[in-house]
N, C-alpha and C positions, 0 to 999 in steps of 0.2 A: 304729259299727256293731254290729248286734245278731247273735246267732247261735241256730239252733235247737238243739233237745234233741240232747244228744251220744249217738252211738252207738257203742258199743264196736267198734274195728275192729282190724286186724292188730296194729297198734302196742303194744296193751294184751294181747295173747295171749300164750300160753306159749311159742308159737315165737319172739316177738320176746324175751322173757327170755332164751331160750336163747341168742340171737344174741348180745346184750348181753355174756352171760357168757362166751363163746366169743371175743369179742373182748377181752374184759378178760383172760383167760387168754393170749392172745396178747402183750398188752401185758406182763404180768409175767413172762413168759419172757425178753423184752428186758431186764428188770431184775435182773441177776444179785447175789446177794448178797454183802455184803462181811463177810469173816471177820474179826471183831473178839473180844476178849476177852469172858467172860459176865460181867455185872453182878451185884451184889446185889440181891436180892428188895427192893423199896421198900414199905416198910410205913406210908406214909402217902398219904393222898388229897388231892384239891386242889379248890378252890372259884374259878369263874373269874364274872367279871362282865363282859360286851362290849357296848359301846355304838358303833352305826355310824350314821352321820349324813352327808347331804350336805353340811351346815353345816361339818364338819370337813375336807371335801375341796375344792369349789368354790365355797361360800357360797350355793347355790342351794336351791331347795327344790322338788323334782320327782322324779318317778319310784321308785326305790328311796330313800325320803326319811329313813328311820327304821327301825332295829331294835335290838332289845334282847333279851340272853339272859342267864340266870343258870343255870350249870351246875355238877355236881359230878362229879368223878372219883374212883372207890373206890381204897384201896390196891391194890397189885399182889400177886396171890396166883397159886400153882401151881395149873394145872388139876386137879383132884380126879380121881377114879376114874370110870370110863366110865358108872355109874350115877347120878352126880350131875346135877343140872340144867344146871350150867355146860359140864359134859363133853358132854352131850346136844346143846345149842346149838352147841358147838364142832364138834362132829360133822357139823352140817347146813352149815358154812361150809366150801367148796371150797377155800379158800385160806389155812385156818388153818396158821400155820408149826408146823413140828416144834418140840416144847418150849417154847411160847410160854406166857408168863404171861397172866393175865386181869386186866381192869379194867371194872367195871362203869361205867355213865355215866347221869346223870339230867339233864334241863334243863326250863326253862319259857322259853318266849320269844314276842315279838311284832314283827312286820314292817308297816311301813306303806308303801302305795304311792299316789301320786297324779301327776295328770297335770301338764303345766309350768304352765299358768294355774290357780292354784286361786282366783282371783278370780272367776271366771265362775260364775254361777248354774247354767247348762247347760253341762257341759263339750265339749271339742270331741272330737267322735265320732272322729276321727281320731287322737286321741292315747290313751295307755293310760288305764283306768278307774280309779276311787278302788277299793281294795282293802285289807285287812287280813286278818293270818293271826295266830291265837294258838294255841299250839300247846304240848304237851308231848312230850317224847322219853326214850326209855330205850334204851340199847344196850349191845354188849359189844366190848371193844378187847382185841385179842390183841397183844403186845407181844414180841417175839424176845427170848432171852436175852441177846444182845448189846445190846439196846435200840435197833437201828438199822433195825428195821423194825416197823411198825404197820399192823394190820388192825382195820377197826372196821366191825360193822352195827347200824345206828341205825333205830329205828322212830319218825317223827314222827307224831302225831294231835292235830287239833284243828280248829277252826272259822275258816271264809272268812266275810266278811259282817259286819253289823252286830254279831253275837254277838263278833266279835273285838275289839271295843272300841276298833278303830283310831280312830274319829270322835272319840270321847270322849278319847283320849290325846292326839290331835293338836290339838283345840282347846283344852285344858287347856294344853297345853304352849305354844300360841300365844299364849293369853291372859295366861300368866304372865310372858312374856318380850317381850310387845309385837311380836311378828310379825303380819303380814297373816294375817287370818281366811280359812281354807278353806270355800269357799262351795258346793262341788257334792258333798257326800257323800250327798245323797238319791238320788244314782245310782248309789252303791257298787255291787259285786257282793252277789248275795243270799245269803243264809244257806245254807251247805252245809257238812257233814262231810267232812274231808279227811285224807288219809295220804300219807306216803311213806316207801318202805323204802330206806334207803341204804347202799351199802357203798364204803368209803373205803380205799385202800392207799398208803402213803408209806413208801418204802425209801432209804436212803443208800446211793449205790453208788460215792462217791469222796469221799475226804477228804484233806487235805495240810497238815502242818504249814509254816507259811510264815516262822518264826523272829520274834524279837521277841514272843514269847507269842501269835501269830496262828495262827488255823486256818481253813480253807476246806472246804467240803464240798457237794455236788452230792445233792438229793432229789428224784426225780421220783416222781409220784403218779397214781393212776388210780382211777376207779370210775364207779358207776352208781346211778341213782333210778328207782325204779316207783312210780307211784301216781297218783290224781287230781289231786294238786296239783302235782307235779312228775316230768318222767320224762325221763331225759337219761343220756348217756355222757359222760364228763370224763377229762381228763387234762391232766399239766402237770409243770412242773419248777422246784425252787427253788434258787438259788444263795445260801449263806450264807457270811459271813465275821465273823469275832469270836473272841474268848477261848477259850470252853469251849463247844462244840457238842453236849455229851453230854445236856443238861437237857431236851432236847425234841426234835421233828422240825418246829418251827415254832409260831408263835402259834396259839390257837383263834379260830375266825372263825365269822359267822353263814351258814348254807347259803343259796343256792347259792355257793359260793366253793372256792378251794385249800383242801384240808384242813390242818389244824394239830394240835396235841397238847393235849388238855383237861387231862393230867397234866404234873407238873413234877417233874423228878427233882433231888435236892440238889446243890449245888456249895458250894464253899468261898469264902465272903465275897462278892465283888461280880462279876458277870459279865455280857457283854453281846454282842451280834451284829446286824450288820445282813444285810439280806436283799432278793433281788429274786426275783419270781416270773413266770411266764408260763403261761397255763392256756387251754384252750378247752372248750365244752361243744357236744354235739350235742344239741339240744333237741327233744324228741317232743312234750311237754306242759308248759305254763306256764298253771297256772289263773288268774294275775294279768294275763295277756295275752289267753288263748284264751277267757275268762271260763267262767261257770258250766257246770258238767258237763252237768246234767238241767234247766236250764230256761233262758229266753232272758235275755241280758244283754248289756252293753257289752262290746265286744271289739276287738282290731286283729290284723292280719296279722302273727305274730311272725316273726323271722329263725330259722333252724334252727341257726345256727353264732354262738355268743356267745363272744368272748375277753375274758379279764380279764389286764391289767398291773398288777403290784402291787410295791410297795417300802415297807420299814418297819424299825423299829428294835426291839430286845426288850432291855430292861434287868432285870436279876435281882440280887436281893440276899437271900442267905440263903433265906428260904422265900417271898419276894415276887417275884412277876413284872409287869413294867409292858410294853405293847407298843403302838405305833401302826403302822397300815398305810395306805398311801395307794392307791388302786385306781382304775385307768382301766377302765371295761367299755365295751366296743363297743355299737352300737345293737342293740337288743333286738327291735325292730319295725320294719316300714315306714312310712314317715313321720317317724320321728325324726330329728331333723335334727343332732343331735350326740352325743357320746359323752358318759356319765355318768363324773363325779369324785365320789368319796365317802370319807371316813375311817373307821378303825375304832380305837377305845381299849379296851384290855383291861388288866384287873387280876386277877391271880392270888394264892392263897393256898395254899401248901402246909402241911398240919396232920395 
């Protein structure tokens, strides 16, 4: 099906933004802080490479079929005096924790979306359209002195449509490895500049030594995004079990997803933990399902509630971190006949 030009309505108004912020504030009140000893300032940055693909999960080639993201998180530093640009930005964030340390983050990424049948020259109008998203992002993360709370504000800007180079990436990938040719890219979404302003909060509310060098903790999260690419309200919780759980609050991922830590704190020698997560999003806008904002394009009727069930393993040795996450995502649009399954591989280096 196609859609007419998008007309901005209440969901994109300032009133809706205030409603999202109000709901988020209520969620945060429900997550009381855990009193822990203050950690030393971390003077090292972290670089992350994340690759997500349905080949790593279900072996299929459909829907969210591939994502790549390269990011950098700066060293941790105390927030300067009130006249410094970082302090000014911090003052605009209503949930910035008292005494927080700051980290700047930068990333480049690409996401690829296809229908289930990529062999068809004319894609099924009831399946999600071909689409790509090539973006840059910049953000600021506040880490509490005890390192058990993280608040991030991130701006993603980029291009949807042929300018995303998603067709070139997928065709090249498939030619290189002998996968079937995707034949329907001529019907992809049109070129459109896009942005999403994202807020993410994670906080450890419980931790418990279990003996034999094992520890467990519980890390709820909440957040929202506003923009023509994505508008949603999110929440979830992660349960972790492992050796030392102080290095991060979960592995980094490609949005939309449960939030993780793009930074990596030091540990002695080898470290590991396993985790399970449950999250949900109330979706107001998803350009990859709703279609282009200001022009006619393929689209489908999206579901407003989407859930993610995740499980994975994180291995760390000194300044290196490797992670694998398996995700089951509920149906995102009406007519989708089964859930999506995909995997994420992450490699981080602290320097």
